[in-house]
N, C-alpha and C positions, 0 to 999 in steps of 0.2 A: 542442564538444558531440557526444557519441557518440549516434548514432541506433541504432534496432533492427537495421537491416541490418548495421551494423558488429559488433554484439553477436553476431548469428547467425553471421557469417563467422568471428568469433574462436572461437566454440564449435565450429564445424565444423572449424576448423583445429587446434584443441586438444581432441580428444575426451576427454582425460584431465583436463580442467579440474576437474570435480566430484570426481574422485578425489583431486586435490591440495587441493581446497577443499570438504570434505564439509559444513562448516557452511553454505555457500551453498546446497547441495542441500537440506539439511533446512529451510532458511528459506523456500524457494520455496513459494508457495501457488497452487493451481489450483482453479477452480470445480468443484463436484460437482453431480450431478443433483439432489441433495436441496436445493441452494441454499447449503450450507455450503462451507467451503474445506478442501482437503486438501493435504498436502505432495506434492512431485513424486515422492518415493519411494512414497508410498501410491498415487499415480496410476499409477506404473509397475507396481506389484504388481497393481493392479486390471486394467490392460491385459493383463498376462501371464496373469492368471487367466481373463479373457475369451477370450484366444487359446487357452489350454489347453482350455477348454470347447469352443471351436469345432473344434479339432483332434480332440478326443475324438468329437465328433459326426460329423465326416468319417470317422474311423476306423470308428465304428459303422456308418455308412452303407455303407462299403466292405465290411465284414464281412457285413452283411445281404445286399448284392448278391452277394457270393461264395457265401453259403449258398443263395440263390435259384438261382444259376447251377448249383450242384452238384445241386440238386433237379431242375432242368430237364434237365441232362445225364443223370441217372439215368432219368428218365421217357423221354427220347428213346432212350437205349440199350436200355431194356426194349422199347419199341415196335419199334425196328429189328430186334432179335433175334427178336421174335415174328413179324414180317413175313418175315424170311429163313427161319425154320424152318417157316412155314405150308406145308401140303401140298395146299391147295385154294384156289381163288379166294374161296370163301365165307369161309374162315378168315382170309384177308388182309383182306377188307372188314370183317368183324366186329371184328377186332382194331383196325383203323384207326379205325372209328367209335367204338368203346368208348374208346379212348385220347384221341381228340379231345375227347370230351365229358367224360370223367372226369379226365383229366390236364391238359388245356389249356383247360377251361371254354369250349369252342366252342359257341355257341348253335345254329347251324344248319350242317349239312354234307351234302354229297352227292358221290357219285362216279359220273360218267357214263362209260360205255364205248361206244365206237363199233363197230357191227357188227350182226349178226343175232342176235336173242334166241334163236332156235332152235338156233344153233350154239355159243353161248357157255355155259360152265358156270354153274350156278345160283349166285346170290349176292344180297346186298342192294344191289348196285350197280344203277343204272338203265341199261339198254341202249337205245341210240337209233341210228337209221340214220345213216350217214356224211353223206349229202346233207342230211338233216333237220338234223343238228347244225350243218353249215356254213351252212345257211340262217338259223338263229337266233343262233348264237354264233360265226360264222365269224371275226370279228376276234380273239376270245379264243383260238381254236384256232391261228390263224396267228401269234400273238404270240411263241410259242415261249419264253415266260418267265413267271415269276410276276408278277402285278400286283394292286394294291389300289385300292379306290375305290368310287364309286357307279356302278352299271350301269343300263342302260335297263330299263324294265319288261318288255319282251319277253325280254330276256336273263335277268332274274330268274325269270320264270315258267318258262322252259325249264330253268334250273338247279335251282330249288327248288320248283317246282310250287305247291301250295296255300299254302306258307309265304312266297311271294314278297312279299305285301303287308306282311309283318312285318319285312322285312329292309331295313336302311338302308345298309349298306356290305358289301362283299365282298372276299375275297382268293381268287384262283383261279390255278391253274397247269395248263397242258396236260401230258399224259403222252405221252412219245414213245419209241419204240423202232424206229428206222428210219423210222417214220411216226407220226403222231399216232393214238393208240388210245384216248384218254380225256381227261377233265379232272376235277381235284379242286377243289371249291369250298367255301369256308366263309363263313358270314355272321354278321352281328350287327345287332341292332335299332338301334344307334346309328350314324347316318350318318358320324360322325367316328371310329369305332372302327378301321376299316381305311382309312387315308388313302394317297393316291398317293405321299406323301413318305416313308412308313415302309419299313423294310427288309423284305426277303422271304427272308432267308437260310434260316430254318427251313423255310418252305414249299418253297423250291427244293430243299433237302436231302431233304425228305420225298418230293418228286417223283422225285428221283434213285433213291431206294430203291425206290419203286413201279415205276419204269422197268425195274428189274432183277429184280423179283420177280414182277410180273404176267404178262409175256409168256409165260413157260414154263407158266403155269397157264391161259392163254386157249385153248390148243390143244385 
């Protein structure tokens, strides 16, 4: 008595079995989703068609991702060139804020510069004293890296002022050139929008650009 295991082993050992016996292939019946029976050939065609559709969907997803990456690259390149070519601190801050809002859909943003408002050039950045900044957001300034997540209410108020109560999550990065001279913070009303587990490559890159463009304009 031949059992199913022996049949499977025989077919696996002789993959050309159905090539040599096409009549057996055509006679095989498999259940279909509709309840009717279909031949093995029809089933194979159906499986191949489903796989083809799946591969097309994957390809379309890859192409869509590539197009989005191209758009992101162009936006970032445009912003970086604008920041590099800016001849005043005000121009840098205005270009930064405009791009964050228009190109990256950032809901809340602020740039804090550490120093004396009377000695720094005019701009839309908020100028705060060094001691005051370390008192309220010292841990953020000392981190020396970009971070994402939920901040304490005191930190939110210091970074975003009147908008603090509307912000659920934040991404922030200190600005350094020999020493910390500021911090860039962006916020979202969704507490899960900026998560501690998410990547910070873009924000870190943007900070590197600001680290090289701002110091010469702060004098």
